[in-house]
N, C-alpha and C positions, 0 to 999 in steps of 0.2 A: 581355390583362391589364387589370385594373381600374385605376381612378385611383390615384395614388401614395398619397394619404392613406388610402384604403380598404385597399390591399394591406398597407402597412407597419403601420398600426394593427391590422389584423386579425391579422397575424403575431404582434404582441405580445400581443394579446388572447387568442389561442389558444395562447400559450406555445410557438410555434415558435421564436421568438427573444425576447430580453429587450430592454427599452428601451435599456439601456446599449449593446447591440450596434448598434442603429439609430443612436444618437447618435454612437457611435464611427465608424460607416460614413459618416455625414454629414460628420464632421470630416475624414476621409481624402479624401473627394471634394472638399470645399471647398479643401483644401490643393492637390490636383491641379488644380482649376480655376483656382487663382491662377497657375499656370504655363501651363495650356492650357485656357481656358474653353470648356466645351461642355455640351450638355444630356445629362443622365443619366436613364436609364429607371428605373422602379420595380424592375425585375428586377435591375439593377446594384446598387442599394442593398441589396436583399434578399440578393443573392448575397454581397456583402461582409459583411453582418451574419451570415449563416450561417457563413461561414468563421471569423469571430471567436467566434461562439457555439460552434461545434464545438470550437474550441481550449479554451475554458473548460470544456467537457464532457469534456476529456481526449484528444481526437483530435489527431493531428499535422497532419491536413489534412481537407479536405472532398472526399469521393468523389462525383463527379457522377453516376456510374452508380447510386448508392444514395441520391441526394439526396431522393427521394420519401419515404424513411423519416423524414425530419425533420418531416414534417407530423404524423406519429404519429396518435394517436386523436383529437386535438383540432382539427387544422388541415385536415381533409378538405374543408371548404367554401371554403378560400382558393383563389383563382385561381392556378394553379400549372402550369407546363409539365411534362409527364410524361416527356419524353425529354431525354437529355443534350445532344443537338445544339442545342436551343434555348438552353440555358445556355452552351454553347460559343460560340454566336453572340454572346451578351452579353459574354463574355470578350473576343472579338475586337474588339467595338465600343468597349471600354474598355481597350485594351492599355497605356495609360499607367499604369493602376492595377493591372491583372492582367498582369504581364510574363512573360518567358521565363526559364528557368534561367540562361542566359548573362548576363542583366542583373543578377543578384544581386551580382556582383563590382563593378558600377559604383558610383561615389560617390553618384549619385542613383538608387539602386536602387528599383524599384517596391514598393509596400506588400505586394503579393501576387505569388506565382509560380505559374504553371500548368505542370504536367508531366503529359502524357497527360490523363487524366480527373481528376487530383488537383489541388486548389487549396490552396496553403499560404500562411501568413504568411511573408514572406521570411526572417525570422530563423530560424523553425522549419525551413524548407526547408534552409537552410545547415547547421543543427545536424545534421539527419538525414544529409545528404550527408557531413559531416565525420566523424560516427560510423562510417558505413559504410566510408569510406576508411581510417580509422585501424584499424578492426578487420581489414579485409582486408589492410592493409599489415603488421600485427603478427601475423596469424594463424599464420604459419609456426612460431613457437616461443614467443611471449611472451604470448599470450592463451589461457586455458583456461576453458571454460564447463562447470560442474558442475551438473546438474539432477537433481531428485528430489523426491518428495513427503515429507511429514512422516514421520520414522521410517525413512527409507531410507539413512541413514548419510552424509549430506553432510558434517557436521562430523567424523565419523570419518575420512572420506576426506582431509579437510584435515590432520587430526592425523597420519595415516599418511604423507602426503607430507612434512610437516615433520619427522616422526620419522626418516624415511629419509635425511635430509640428514646428511652427515658433518662432523665437526669441521673447522673452517677453511674450510668451504664453505657457510656459512649466511648468506643475504642479510639485509640490514636489512629489517624487516617493518613493515607498517602494516595495521591491521584497521579496517574501517568497516562500519556497518550503518545502517538508517533511523533508529534511536533510540539514544541513549546506553545505555539499558538493554540493548538487544539486542547492542550491541557489547561491553559489559562481560561479558554472559553468554557470548558467543562466546569471549572471552579466557579466562574462568574454566574453561569446558568443555575448551578446548584444553590449558590448563595441566594439568588433572586427567588427561586422556588421555595426554599426553606423559610425565608423571611415572610413570603406571602402566605405560607401555610401555618405560620405561628409556631415554628419549631422552637425547642427549648434553647436557652442560652448555652447550655453545654454542647449541643450539636453545632450551633453556629460558631462557638469558640473553637471546637475541634476542626471544623472546616477552615476557619480563618488561619489556623496554625498548620494546616496540612500542606506539605510540599505539593506543588502542582507542576509537573515537569515531564521530560521524556524518560523512557525506561533507562537509557544509558546514564543520564544524570542521576536518576533515583538510585541506581546501583553504584554510583560513585566512580564512573569511568574516567580514567586519565591515561592517555596514550604513553606517557613517559614513565608510568609507574609499573612495577612488577609485584604482584599481578596487576593487570590493568583495571580490574574492578575491585573497589574497596569491599563491597558486601558480597558474601557468598556463604558457603557451608560453615566456615570458621567464624565469621562475623555476620550474623543475620541482620536483616533490616529491623529497625526498632518498632515498626508499626504493627498494630493488631488487625488492621483492615487495609488492604491494598486494592484500589479500584483501577482497572485498566480499561480505558475507552478506546474506540476504534481498534479493537484487538485483532481485527482481520489483517492489519498491517504489521503485526509482530512476527518476526522470523522464528524459525525453529530454534536457532542458537540463543536468541534473546529470551524466548519463553523458558528455555531450560535454565538460563542464568537466573531469571526471576524466581522460578519455583525453587531453585537451589538456595536462594537468599531469604526465603520466608522463614520466620521463626515457627516453631512447632505448633503454637496456638494461634497463628495468624489465619485470617480469612481472606480469600481472594475472590473478587468479582470480575469476571471477564465479560465485557460488554462490547457488542459490535454487530456488524452485518456480514455474514459469511459469503454473501453474493457479491460484495465489492472486491476491488483489487486486493490481492494479497501483498505481502512484503516483496520488495525487489530482491531480497535475499532468499535463501532456500527455505522451502516449506510453505504449507497453507494450513497453519496450525488451527485457526479458529474454524475453518471449514471442516477440517478433519475431526475436531472435537464435536462439532455439530452433527456430523454423520455418525460418529460413534455414540453420542449421547442420545440420539433419537431412537436408537434400538432399545426395545423394552428390556432386553437382558443386560444392558450396560449399567455398570455401577454408577455412572454419571446421570442416568435418566431421571432420578428423583431430584437432582440439582440443576435441571435444565429447564429454562423458561423461554418460551418463544412468543414474542409479541407480534400480533398480526393486525390489530385494529389501527386504521389510518387516522391520525389526528391532524396532519398538516393539510391534506387535500380532501375535498369532497369525494364521495364514492364514485361520482361520474367524472372525476378529473381525468383528462387525457394523459396528464403527466404520470399519475399513479397507475393508470391502466397500461400505458406504454412500458413503464418500468416493470410491471408484472409480466407483460408479454415477453420482454427481453430476458428477464430472469428465468422464465419458464421455457425459453426457446421456442415460443409460439409465433412463427412467422406470419401465419394467416391472421391472427389477432392483431399483430403489429401493423400489417398492411391496412387493415380496417381503420385503425386509429390514425395512421398517417394520412389517410385519404378523407378523414372526417373533419371539416372545418370547426375550429373552436377558438375563442378569443385568447385563451391561455396557452395555445400551442400552434406553432407554425412549422411546417416542413418545407424546406427549399431544396430542390434538386439543382445544384449549381450548373450542371450541363444543360438542362432543359429550361431553366428559369433564370437566366443571367440578369434580367431586369429586377427580379425580386432580390437577388444577391446584391445588386448595386444599391437598392433601397436599404437593405440591411446594413451594408457598409457605411452608408451615410448616417444611419441611426447610431452606429457604434462611434463614428467620428463625432457626431453631435453630443453624445454622452461624454466622450473624452474632452470635448470643448467646455462642457459645463464644469467638469473637474478642474480644467486648466484655468478658467475664469475665476473660480472661487479661490484657487491656490494663488493666482497672481495678485488678487486683491487682499490676500492675507486672511481669508475666511477659512481657517483650518477645519472648523466643524462642518462647513458646507462642502469642502473638498472631500473629507473622509466619508461623509454621509453619501455624497453623490457616487463615490467609488463603489459602494455596495449595491447600487441600483442595477448595474449591468456588468457582466463579465463574459468575455469570449474564452471558451475552453477548446483547445485544439488537441487532437490525438497525436500530432507530430510537431516537432520543432521546425524542421526544414520543409522545403517544397511549397507548392502552391497552397495557399490558405493554411499554412503552418504557423506556428507562433511568431517566428521572425517575419514572415510575410505580413501578417496582421499588424505587428508593431510598426513595420516600415510604412505600411499603407496609412495607418492612423497618423503617424508623426509627419508624413509628407503632406497630408491634407490639413493638419492643424496649423501649418505655417512655419515661417523662418525661426520663430522662437525656440523650436524643438531642436535646432542645430546645436544648441549648447547642451553639454552632457547633463547638467543638473538644472534643466529648465523647470520652472514652476508648472505644476500639473503632471509631472512625470510620475506615474505609478510604479512603485518598486516592491519587489519581493525579496525578502531576506533569505539567503541560501545557506547561512551558517550560524549556528548558535553563538552568541556573544555575551558572556557574563557581565562585561563591563558596562554595557548599555542596557542589559535586560532583554535585548531583542533575541528572537529565536527563529530558527529555520521555519519558513512558512508564513511569517508575519508580512502583511501587506500594508504599505503606507503610501503617502503622497508627498512629493517635494513641494513645499509651500513657502511663500515669502513671509518672513518673520522679521519685523523691524528693518525691512529693506534687504535682508539677506536670505538666501535659500537655505532651508533646513528641512530635514526629513521628519514627517509627522506620522505617528502611529497610534493605534489603540482606539479607545472609546471617543467618538467624535465630540462628546460633551466634556471629556476630561482627557485630552490627548497628551501624548508624550512627544516632545520635539528633541531631535538629536542633531548636533552639528555634523556637517557632511564629513569632516575629517575623522569623526569617530564612527561613521557608518560602516558596519560590516559588509561583506560581499553581498551584492544584490543584482537583480535582473529587472529590466523593464517589463511591465505586465499589462499593457493594453490587452494582451492575450497571454494565457499561460496554458501549460499542458494539463490534461485531465488528471494525470498522476499527481501533479502539484496541488490540485484543487481538493483532493480527498480530505474530508473533514470540514470543508468550508461550505457556506451557503451564500447565495446572491438572489436578489429579487427577480432579475431576469437573466437567464443563462443562455448563451449561444454555444451549442456543441457542434464542432466541425470535424468531420471525418474526411480522410483522403478520397479523391474521386475514384481511384482504383484500390482494390483491397490490399491491405498490408497485413503481414502476419502479426504485427504488434496490436492490431485493432481487434480486440476480442469481445466476447459477450460481457465480461466483467468490466472492461474499460468503458463500453457504451453505457452499461447500467450505472456505473459510477458517475459518468458525466451527466446523464439525464436525470439523476436524482439530486443534483446540486441546487436547482431553483427553488425559491420560496413561493413564487407566483406564476412565472411565465417561462416557457421553454421554446427556443427556436433551434431546430435541428437542420444543419446544412450538410447534406450527404446524398449521394445517389442511392437508389433503391438497392442496387447491387452491393454497395459497401455496407449498407444497413443489414441486409440479409446475411452477408458473409460474416459480419461481426456476430450476429445472433447465433449463427451456426458454428462459431469458433469459441467454445468455452475453454477456459484454462483447465487442463487436467494434469495437475502436478503429481508425479509419481511419489507416493509416500506409503508407509505402512502403519502410520499412527492410528488411523481410525480403527483398524482391525485389532490393534493392541488394547483399545478401550472397551 
């Protein structure tokens, strides 16, 4: 190993870790040295920084067997042990900082925990263990895992189970999803399906009174309170059935809090698509549960339901076929679909087909103009309905064909009226939950003229909610929005845009999430190189949860 300053500085310079990781590692070791002063090696500092960095990148732990991958394409010149045994030796030499699982329960628990070849932040290790223990303990009857891709009938399954409940035997319900918009949509769809199927009044009444919100709000989160969550081990949630939709987006920490907050006789339904994007925070809980539950020897196997029949698209739909190819990492199949003409699917290579890209941009602008004209005339229903017809989803915010680029292009071509901040026809995305207006992170609306004044309109086009601009929470313009922000939403025609050169943030799961948003038509704007690179870059978050199940 080279000198400390060279190693750690080089690790930051080559983006193997960030400066904040190094500084945090120094503070951890300084605190440890105040108890037991000793000399620490460069490798020990780097190892601690890597654990912290991996957590910020969404991993539950650092896998020493795959530690070399953290050097990536930038850090190959850094002095770096290539075998796990060298790193394990460093762990042993610093056992006061890198402790054993049994020490987690101690009052003076170590900052990190080592289990096998996995290195965890102690808190994260305990959360993972707690989740596994609670799922295993409850798996006999109280936890059901329902998995399936878009259009496979997950919400239909939930409605059928609720509809089959008999009068006098309907539990108190709670619905939650990653965003307020998604949770409200779930409740509305369930209500519609249950009424159509002739469900009992008891079921309809239970659904009507069920909270439908985010997991944070369901658990009573308040940043100024200690503890920050109202519900937990000492005050469980009052509901006997909790349904979590879009569960792939639930983080390790939030899943742990939810399980901790369930009453002993409560049932939990986890519903989602494990192939979509996971939480931006640490963990890939639903994917881990899916991997664990699929094993025949898993205690969750009998409570695991996988829906595969496609209801949204025909069997020969190119959208469904492309989604399957991306999900399975089948580049050859994806190439075949890309090169097969179909009225519901269009692939545009922006480098080779600039004229097709220009035509598409005109189509996007014309769609925005329809929204604008309806909004200017005060036709709220028309504006909100038109907004759902087409949506551009970009993988990036910045750069050519990123979200900001699309927004600027559309507004420039719509004309001078868009120079005003709150112009009629401006589509807005709420970025913060706001209890005073009832708006939630993820809600999309349109600024419309109402009695000669601009107001923000949201919700059902036939029964919209209008909000004064002075009361509007934080929002962004969304002629285009990121794929991440679109998760849980659907649009009639979706335009998915990838950067022309591959970016490490463009993964298989990101592409899969984007191309499964359309209801009828998909346009994919990307080079073949960026498509194939995305398919070949699955997210592999290091966790130990699946093995614990």
